N, C-alpha and C positions, 0 to 999 in steps of 0.2 A: 527348515532353516536352523533348528535348534540342536541338531545332532552333536555338533562339536562342543556344545556347551552343556553336554550331559555325560561327559566322560570322567567326571570326578577329578578335575584339575586341582592340584595343590602345589604350594611353594613352601619349602621348609624354612624354619626360622633363620638358619645360618645364611642361606642364599638371599633371603629377604634383607637381612641386616647388612650383608655385603653390598648388595646392588643399590639400595635406596640412596645412600649419600651421593653417589655419582649421578644418579637420575635426578635428584633434587637440584643439584648444581646445574645440570644441563637444561632442566626445565626453566630455571630462573634466567639462565643466559638466553634461551630462546624467547622468553617473555620480554626481556629487555630489548632484544633485537626487534621484536614485534612493535614495541613502543617507539623505537627509533625509526623504524620503517614508516610507521604512521599511516599505512594504507590498508591494513588487513585487520578486520574484526574477526574474532574467533567466537563462534556460536556453538555452545556445547549443550546438547540435550541429554539429560540423565533420566532414563525411564527403566521400568522393569517391574517384576512382581514384588508384592509385599514381602519384606524381610530379606530382599536380595542385596541390600547394602547400598542403596542410593544415597541416603544421607551420610553414611560413613565415608563413602567415596568422595563426596563433596568436601567433607571436613579434611580428608587427607590432602586433597588438591590445595586447599587453603594453607595447610601446613607446609606443603612442599614448594609452593609458589609464592610470589610476592602478593599478598592480599590487597595491596593498594590498587592493583590493576586488574582486579577480578570483581565482578558483581554477580550476585545470585538472586534469581527471581523465582519465587514459589507461587504457583497458581492453584487456586481451589475453585469453588463455585464463583461465577462472575457476579460482580456487584450490579446494582441497578444502573449505574452510569455505564458500565461495560455492556449490559444487555441492550442498551439503546444505540449501540454502534455495531458495525460489522463484527462478525465472529473473531476475526484476526486482529481487531483494533488494539486490544490490550497487549498483544504480542508485538505488533508493529512498534508501539511506543517504547517497549522494553529492550529493544536491540542494543547491544553494546556499541560504543563508538569505535572508530578505527584505532588499531593499536591496543585494544583491550580485549579481555576475555569475559564473555557473559555466559553464565551457567543457568540453564533453565531446569528447575526441579518441578516437573510437570510442565507440559508444553502444549503446542497446538495438536498433539496427538492424544492427549489425555481425554478430552471431552468426547471426540467421536468414538473412541474405544469404549469408554464408560457408557455412553448413550446407546451404543449398539448392544452391549451386554444387557442393559436394562430394558431394551426394547423401544427406546425413544427414537431410534433411527433405523430405517430400512437399509438393506444392503446397497440399494441404489443411492440412498442418501450418503452412506459412508463412502461409496466410490466417487460421488461428486465432491465430497470434502477432500478426498485423497487427491483428486485432480487439482483442486485449489492449492493444497499444500505443496504438491510437486512444483507447480508454477511459482509459488512463493519462494521455495528454497532455491529454485533455479535463478530467480531474480537476485537473491542474496549472493549466490556464488558469482553471478555476472557482475555484481557490484563490488566484488573483491573479497567477500567473506569466505572464511574456512568454516564449514558446517560439519560438526562431529556429532553423530547420533549413537549413543550407547544404550543398549538394552541389556540389563542384568537379568540373567535367566536362572530359574531354579526348576528342578523337577518337582512333581507334587510331593513326593516323600522328602525331598530336600527342603521344600518350603515348610513342611511340618517341623522338621528338625530345627531349622533356623528360628522359627517362631518360638519353639520350646526353649531353645538356647537363650534367646533374647528375654524371654519371660522369666527365666530363672535368675538372671543377673539383675540385681537391684539397680544398677546404673542404666540398664536398658529396658527394664520391665515396662516402663511407661509407654514405650513405643508399640506395645502389643495390646490390642483392645479386642472386644467381642466382634467388632466390625471386621478386623483382620481374619479372625477365625471363620466368620461367616463368608468372607470373600474366598476362603480356601475351597468352599463348597462349589464355587463357580469356576474352579481352576480350568476344567476342560473347555468350558465355553470361552473363557478368556484366551486360552491358547489358540482356539479356532479363530477368534476375531483378530487377535494380535498377529497371528501368522498371515492372515489375509492382508492386513494393513501394512505390515513390514515388507511383505513381498512386493506390493504395488508401489511402495515408497522407497524401495532399495535402488535408488537411481545412481548412475555413474558419478554425478556431481555431489551427491549427498548419500552415500551408502550407509546402511546400518552396521554397527559393530556389536555383535552379540557375545557377551562374556558370561561365563559361569560365575554365579554370585555366592556360592556356599562358602568358599574359602576366602577369608578377608585378604590374606597376603597375596594370593593369586590375583584376585580382582583388582586390588589397588595397584600392584606392580604392572599388570597388563594395561590398565587404563592409563597410567602415567607414561609408559613407553609408547603406546599408540599416539597419545597426545603429542609427545615430543617429536616422533617421526613425522606426524602430519604437519606440525608447525614448521619444522625444518624444511620439509618438501615444499610447503606453500611459500615460504620465504625465498626458496631457491628459484621458484617459478613466478615470482611477483611480477605483475604487469602484463602477463601473457593472456591474450584473449583467445579462447579455444572454442567458444560456442558459435556455431554457424548461424548466420542471419541472412535474410532475403535481401536481394539487391534493391537499391532505390527504384521507385516507380519512374517510368519515362513520361515526358510531357506528351500531351495529346497530339496526334499527327495533324489534325485539322485545326489546331489552335484554339479549340473551344474547351472550356472547363467550367467548374462551378462558380468561379469568380467572374470570368469574362461574360457569363450569361446573366449576371445580375443587372437589373434595370436601375442604374444609379441616377439617371437624369429624369426622374419622375417629377410631376408637378408638385410643388411644395404644399403642405397642408396649411390652411389659413389659421390665424391666431385663435379666432372664436371656436372653430371646429376642434382645434387642438386642445384648448382648455376644457371643452365639454367632454371630449373623449378621455383626456387625462384624468379628470375627476371621476369619470365612470370606472376606469380600470384600476385606479388607486383605491377607490371604494370597494371594488370587487376583491382586490388582493387583500385588503384589510379584513374583509369578511371571511375569506378562505382560510387565512392563517389563524383565525379565531374559531373556526369550525371544530367541534369536538373531535371529529375524525382525524384532524391534523395533529392531535396530541400523540398519535402513534406513528407519525411520519416526521420527516425533516426535509428542509429545502436547501439545496446547494446550487447556487448560481455561479457559473464560471464565465468570466468575461475575457475575451481576447479580441484583438482587432488592430487595424492599421493605426500608426501613431496619429493622434489628433482626431480619431474617428468618433469620439464622444462617449467613451466608456464611463468616465466619471459622471457625466450628466445623466446618463441612463441609470446608473447606480443610485444617484441622489433621488431620482423619481421613484425608485423602488422603496428606498428607506423612508421616504416621506409618508408612505402608507403603513409603516410598521412601527410597533412599540420598540423603542431603543433598547429595552431590556431583553428583547427576544431575538436580536440579530447581532451578527459580528461581521465587520468588513476586514478582509485580510489582504493588504496590499503586498504584492510579491515583487521583490527586487533581487539583487544578487544574493546568493546564499551566504550565511554567516559561517564562521569557523566551526561552530557547533553543528550546523546543518551539513557542512561538507564532510564531517566525520561520520555521517550516517548514509544509508541508501538514499537515492535521489528523492523518492516519494515521501520520505520520513517527515519532512517539514510541512507536508500537506496532510499526512495522516493525523498529525497532532491537533489539527484544527477542525476535525469533523464534528458537526453539531449533534447535540442530543435531540431526542424526539421533541417535537413542538417548537424547534428553533430553526433559524435561518442563518446560513453562512454565505457571504458573497466574496468571491475571489476576484480581485482586480489584478489580472494576469494569473496564470495558473501553472499546473504541472505540464502543460503543453509547451512551456518554454524549452524543454529538451528537444522537441522536434521542430521548433521554430528558431528562436534566437541562438540556442546552443548549436543547432545544426548549421545555420547560415554563417555564424561567426566562428565556427570551428572550436567552440569551447569544450566539446566532448568528441570522443572518437566516433567514427561512422558506425561502428558496431553498437555503440551505446544508444545512439538515437534511433537506429533501425529496430533494435529490440524493444525500445520504449513504447512503440505502438501497442504491442500485445500486452505489455505490463500495465499500461494505462487502461486498456480495455478490461483487463482482469480487475483492476482497482475499482473502476466505475461499476462493473458488474456486482462486486461485493457491496458497494454502497447501495445500489438499487435493491439487491436481494435483502438487505437489512432494513429497507423501508424508506431510504432517502429518495427524494425526487431530484434528479440531476438535470439541470437545464443549462445548456452550453451555447454561448453566443459568440459569433465572429462578426464584428462590425467593420464593414468595408466602405471606403470612400475612394474616389478617383484620385489619380496623381495630381491633377490640377486643383482639386478641392483641398487636398492636403497642403499643397504649396500656399494656397490662399490662407488657410488656417494657421500655418506656421508664421506667415508674415503678420497676421493679425495679433498673434500671441506676442510677437516681439514689440509691437506698438503699444499694447495695453499693459500698463504697469503691473496690475495685480494678476496678470496671466503669464508674465515673463518666466516665472519659475517652471512653467509647463514645457518650455522649449529649451533644448540643450544641444550641445554639439553632437551628442549621440543620435538625436533625432535626425539631424541632417545627414549623418553617416549612414543611418539605416535607409534613408531615402535613396541613397546611391545604389542600394542593393534591392531595389523594388522587385525586380524580376525573380531574384533568388527567393525572396520572401513569398512572392506570389506562388511559385511552385511548391514551396514548403507547406503553405496553407492548403493548397489543393490536395497534396498527399495526405495531410493530416485529416482532412474531412473524409477522403475516400477510405482511409484505414481505421478511423475511430468514430464514425457516425453510426451508432448501433441502435437497435430497437429500444433499449432501455435508456440510452443516453445519446439521442441524436443531436447533431449540430443544427442550430438555427442561424442561417446567414442573413445578416441585417443590412439592407441598403441604407447607408448612413450619411449620404450627401445632404439630405434633409434631416436635421437633428430631431425635429418634431415627429416625423414619421418613424425614425429609429426608436425613439423613446416609447411611442405608443405600441410599436410592434413588440418590443421587449416586454412591456407590461402585459400585453394581451397574451403573449406566448406563455408567460409564467402562470397567469390565471388559468389558461386552458390546460396546461400540463398538470397543475394542482387538481383541477376539477376532474380530469381524466383519472388521475391516481386515486383520488378519494372515492370515485365511483367504480373503481376496479377495471377501467379500460386499459388494456395492455397495448403498448406500442402506438398510442394515439399520436397523430401528427400535430405539428404546430398549427395555430389558427391562421385563417386567411384574414387579411386586413380589409375592413369595409371600404377603404379608400384605395385598394390596390387590386391588381389581377389575382387570380387564384394561385396559391402556392402548392407545390408538390413535395415529394418525399424529403429532399434535403432542406426543405423549409426556405427556399430561396425564390424570389419572384423573377421570372424569366423575361427576357426581352421579347417584344412583340414580333 
C-alpha cells in the first residue's frame, strides 16, 4: 500500500508559493459553504510515522483555514474515567458538530496499532477492533459525515533523515526524544501491523489516503488539495443516501407476534403480597449494587413502553433502592439543536455511566425505530440501518462491563384509554396527558408493528428485551425489579446470556422474557 509514497515526491519552492494562495482561498470558501450547509461534519484523522509531519500539517491547516470552525483533539493514554467506559467512548464524545471540521491527532487507530506492536493484542483481537471501527465509520458516513483518513508515510531511511533534521533545528529539537529513536527500531514491525490495519479499514466510504511525509511542501500541498476536493464533492452530493439497507420486516401471516402473545389479563397481585415482594427485591437490588464486584461493572436500564404503561412508576421503585449519589435518570425528549448537530446516538453516548454507577433512561435510543419511524421524522433508510447500529452500540457497552437491561412495558388499548381518562381527572397527573398521547393512540397498530420489529432485530444475548405485562402496575414493578436483580447476579457470577427471571406469581417465561397466553 505504500509504494506510491516511497518515490521521493517533492515540490519546489516556487510552485508551492504560487499555488498556496489560491488553495487557501478555496479551502476557506469550502469551509464557509460547509458552515452554511449545516449538515456535514468533516472528520479528519491525521496518523503516520514519527517525524512524518503530522503536527506540522495540522498547523498548516489552521493557517490556511478559518480556525474558528476547526477543533483538534489529541489522544494519548486513556484516563481512569475513559477506561471505565467503552473503548470508543472518548472518540464518540469528541466528534465535530455538523458544519465544522474536527481533526484527530491520534485516533481510534492509535491504540490497537500500539497494543499489537507491544503484544497486548492478538491478531484476532485487532481484527475484532477493526470490524468495530469499520462499522463506526460507516455509521458516521451514513449520518452525513465526510471522513478523511491521512497516513503520512516515511521509509526507514527517510524517517532517520527526518528525525536528524528535526533534532538539529533548535525550533524543532524538542519534538525528538529517545523514545522516537527507540521506536525506529520497531519500524518493520510497525509497517507490518499498519499495513494489515490500513488494508482492512480501507473502505469505500472511508478510504485511507497515504502521503509521503519527507518533503514538507509536498505533504502540505497534497493534503490541502485532497481536503478541498473531498469537501467540494461531498457538498455537491449532500443529502444523497447511497448505503443499501434491508427492507422492513413483514407482519406475521397468522397474526401472532411477541406482543399479541403477552398475557395482559392476569389476576392482579394483592397489596400485602406486593409490598412483601417489593421490599424483598428492593433490598436485593440495594445489596447487589453495593457488592464489591459491582465496582467493576455498571448498570444501564432502558425503559420503553406504551404511553401510560407505568415506566415512571417502575423507575421510582428502582431508585428507591439506590443511593441518589450513584444513579442518574436521563429523560429523553425531542433532541436539542446541539444534539441534532451530532450523530443520532451521540446524545446517549455522553450519558454512559462509570463503573459502580447506574443510569436509567426514560425513553431511549430506540426512538429512532419507534416514534421517528412511525411519525416519519427520519428517512426509511435511517431507521432501517439503526437496528444494526444500536446492536453495535449495546455490544460495546456490554463488552466494556455494562449490564444492559431493556424493558418494554405493554398495556392493552382499553387499559390505556382508562388511564388516559384518569389522568385528565386527577389534577396532579394532568401534566402526564397531552394531545400527542391521543395522536399516538390513533397509530396503535403502526407502533405495534414497530415494537415487534424492534424486539426481533435487537433482542441479543448480551442485551435481551424483557417484555413486561403492565396492565397490573404492581406485577410490572415487581417483574422489573426482579429482572434487574437476576441480570446483575448473573453478570457478577459470570453467567453469559442468562435469561430474565420467572415471576413467582406468573407462568414460566422463555427467551424473549414475555409470559405467554395459556
